[in-house]
Structures are given as structure tokens and as C-alpha cells.
C-alpha positions as CSV (number, residue, x, y, z in Angstrom):
1,M,87.6,144.8,118.0
2,S,85.6,147.1,115.7
3,S,87.1,148.9,112.8
4,K,86.8,152.2,114.6
5,Q,88.8,151.2,117.6
6,K,92.5,151.9,117.4
7,K,95.0,149.2,118.3
8,R,97.2,150.1,121.3
9,G,100.9,149.5,121.8
10,R,104.0,149.9,119.7
11,P,103.5,149.7,116.0
12,K,104.8,146.5,114.4
13,S,108.2,147.0,112.7
14,S,108.5,145.7,109.1
15,F,111.1,143.1,108.3
16,R,114.1,144.7,106.7
17,E,117.8,144.2,106.4
18,I,119.6,145.7,109.4
19,S,123.0,147.1,108.5
20,K,123.7,148.8,111.9
21,S,122.7,147.9,115.4
22,S,121.2,151.5,115.7
23,Q,118.5,150.4,113.3
24,E,117.2,147.5,115.3
25,G,113.6,147.9,116.4
26,T,113.1,151.0,114.2
27,R,110.9,151.6,111.1
28,E,112.3,151.5,107.6
29,G,114.3,154.7,106.9
30,Y,114.9,155.4,110.6
31,T,117.9,154.9,112.9
32,R,118.9,155.8,116.5
33,A,121.3,158.6,117.2
34,T,122.7,160.2,120.3
35,F,123.4,163.9,120.5
36,I,124.6,166.3,123.1
37,M,122.6,169.5,123.1
38,R,121.9,172.5,125.2
39,E,119.7,171.9,128.2
40,D,117.5,174.9,127.6
41,Y,116.8,173.7,124.0
42,L,115.9,170.2,125.3
43,E,113.5,171.7,127.9
44,K,111.8,173.8,125.3
45,I,111.4,170.8,122.9
46,K,110.0,168.6,125.8
47,S,107.5,171.4,126.7
48,I,106.4,171.7,123.1
49,A,106.0,167.9,122.8
50,Y,104.0,167.8,126.1
51,W,101.6,170.7,125.3
52,E,101.1,169.5,121.7
53,N,100.6,165.9,122.9
54,R,103.4,164.7,120.6
55,E,106.6,162.6,121.0
56,I,109.9,164.4,121.3
57,K,111.1,162.7,118.1
58,Q,108.1,164.1,116.2
59,V,109.0,167.6,117.3
60,L,112.6,167.2,116.5
61,E,111.8,165.7,113.1
62,E,109.6,168.7,112.3
63,I,112.3,171.2,113.4
64,L,115.0,169.5,111.4
65,G,112.7,169.1,108.4
66,E,112.0,172.8,108.3
67,Y,115.7,173.6,108.7
68,L,116.7,171.3,105.9
69,E,113.9,172.2,103.5
70,G,115.2,173.7,100.3
71,K,118.9,173.5,101.3
72,K,121.4,172.2,98.7
73,I,123.5,169.7,100.6
74,K,126.7,168.4,99.1
75,P,127.2,164.6,99.8
76,R,130.1,163.6,102.1
77,P,133.0,161.6,100.7
78,Q,132.5,157.8,101.1
79,G,133.8,156.3,104.4
80,R,133.6,159.6,106.3
81,D,131.1,159.1,109.2
């Protein structure tokens, strides 16, 4: 394979200590989460991802990043999930 050809398939996950099952198979600093959301929002997010040739998680990460940027967030008390 030449240096200009991209490898296909899922990127290799680095070895790290897993503290929750929701972290299995994810990259460092990432975890799985399940949310309930409005159907119309989900359809819009899926359409944006489709037309911009991106993954849904990339679109959501951008949306959340813009929302959280510059906010002062007070940490939660320990043991409160």
C-alpha cells in the first residue's frame, strides 16, 4: 500500500484502562451514552450528517461544543451521576 492510500475500516482503539462498560471499543476520552430526544431534531441532525458526508456523532459533537463553548460550568458533587 502506498503512503497516499488511506487504510479502510474502523480505526484501531488504543489500549487504556476501562472503568465503565460504556467505554469499551471507544477512543481515549470517549464513552457511549443513550439519550431520548425529539424526533424532529434527530431527523435534522441525520440530514445534516448525510448532506455534509459526516457521522451523526461528529455533527452532535460540533453542536454540543458550540453550545458549551465559553460557559462556566460548576462541577457536580461527587457520587451524583
